[in-house]
C-alpha positions as CSV (number, residue, x, y, z in Angstrom):
1,M,4.8,8.0,-13.3
2,S,3.6,11.1,-11.7
3,N,2.8,10.9,-8.0
4,S,2.1,14.0,-5.9
5,Y,3.6,14.3,-2.5
6,S,2.6,16.7,0.4
7,I,5.5,18.8,1.9
8,R,5.6,21.0,4.8
9,S,8.0,23.9,5.6
10,T,9.9,23.4,8.6
11,K,12.8,25.1,10.3
12,I,16.4,23.2,9.9
13,G,18.9,24.9,11.8
14,N,19.2,28.3,11.5
15,S,17.5,28.1,8.1
16,A,14.0,27.0,6.5
17,G,13.3,23.9,4.3
18,F,10.7,21.6,3.2
19,R,10.2,18.1,4.5
20,L,9.6,15.4,2.5
21,P,7.6,12.5,3.5
22,A,9.1,9.0,4.2
23,E,7.1,7.4,1.3
24,F,8.7,9.8,-1.2
25,Y,12.1,8.0,-0.3
26,R,10.5,4.7,-0.3
27,E,9.2,4.8,-3.6
28,H,11.9,7.2,-5.0
29,P,15.1,5.9,-3.3
30,Q,17.5,7.3,-6.2
31,F,16.7,10.8,-4.6
32,A,18.2,9.9,-1.1
33,N,21.2,12.3,-0.3
34,A,20.7,14.0,-3.6
35,D,21.4,17.2,-4.2
36,G,19.2,19.6,-6.1
37,W,17.7,23.3,-6.6
38,I,14.2,25.0,-6.9
39,E,13.3,27.3,-9.5
40,V,10.3,29.7,-8.9
41,L,8.3,30.1,-12.1
42,S,5.6,32.4,-10.9
43,P,4.8,33.9,-7.5
44,D,2.7,30.7,-6.9
45,T,4.5,28.3,-8.6
46,A,7.9,26.7,-8.4
47,I,9.6,23.4,-9.6
48,L,11.9,21.2,-7.4
49,R,14.5,19.4,-9.2
50,I,16.7,16.5,-7.6
51,S,19.6,14.9,-9.4
52,P,20.5,11.6,-8.2
53,Q,24.2,10.8,-8.0
54,S,25.2,8.6,-11.4
55,G,27.7,5.9,-10.9
56,D,28.5,5.9,-15.0
57,D,30.7,8.9,-15.8
58,E,29.3,8.5,-19.7
59,D,25.8,8.4,-18.4
60,A,26.6,11.2,-16.3
61,E,27.6,13.4,-19.3
62,E,24.5,12.5,-21.4
63,S,22.4,12.8,-18.3
64,V,23.9,16.5,-17.9
65,M,23.3,17.5,-21.3
66,M,19.6,16.1,-21.2
67,R,19.4,18.3,-18.2
68,L,20.6,21.4,-19.9
69,F,18.3,21.0,-22.9
70,L,15.4,20.3,-20.8
71,D,16.1,23.4,-18.5
72,F,16.5,25.4,-21.5
73,A,13.2,24.1,-23.1
74,I,11.3,24.6,-19.7
75,T,12.5,27.7,-19.5
76,E,11.3,28.8,-22.9
77,A,8.0,27.1,-22.7
78,L,7.2,29.0,-19.4
79,K,8.1,32.5,-20.6
80,N,5.0,34.6,-20.5
81,N,2.8,32.1,-18.9
82,T,1.8,31.0,-22.2
83,L,2.3,27.3,-21.7
84,Q,-0.6,25.4,-22.9
85,P,-1.8,21.7,-22.2
86,Y,-1.7,19.3,-25.3
87,T,-5.4,18.6,-26.0
88,T,-7.3,15.9,-27.8
89,E,-8.4,18.6,-30.2
90,M,-4.7,19.7,-30.9
91,S,-4.0,15.8,-31.4
92,K,-6.9,15.3,-33.8
93,A,-5.6,18.6,-35.8
94,A,-2.0,17.3,-35.8
95,H,-3.5,13.8,-36.9
96,E,-5.7,15.2,-39.9
97,L,-2.6,17.4,-41.0
98,I,-0.5,14.4,-41.7
99,A,-3.2,11.8,-42.8
100,G,-2.3,10.1,-46.2
101,V,1.4,11.4,-46.0
102,Q,3.8,8.9,-47.4
103,L,7.7,8.9,-46.4
104,D,9.9,8.2,-49.3
105,D,13.0,7.5,-47.1
106,E,15.0,4.5,-47.9
107,S,16.4,4.3,-44.4
108,L,13.0,3.7,-43.0
109,E,12.2,0.8,-45.3
110,D,15.5,-1.0,-44.3
111,G,14.6,-0.6,-40.5
């Protein structure tokens, strides 16, 4: 589920901000009134992260842990701008590498 939305820079009081289109909130109401932050990845690239409010404390704790892990993974992956898209050729090479591999794990047989 990857949609792109145009944003515009705007003045908000004495600050500057970005205006999101109403379509964004219609399609993703969980982000209305949510907090977030922006992380600059390079001089011309940034990621906007919006954290919707969660009603369940247990889910919220798991969500925080997952966000922390994903934040770490993204930061590591983007270091030195060496992140590359996963290509069809890479997928074929991986499948060739594991072709014919048999698992002997008994827990998989029960499953």
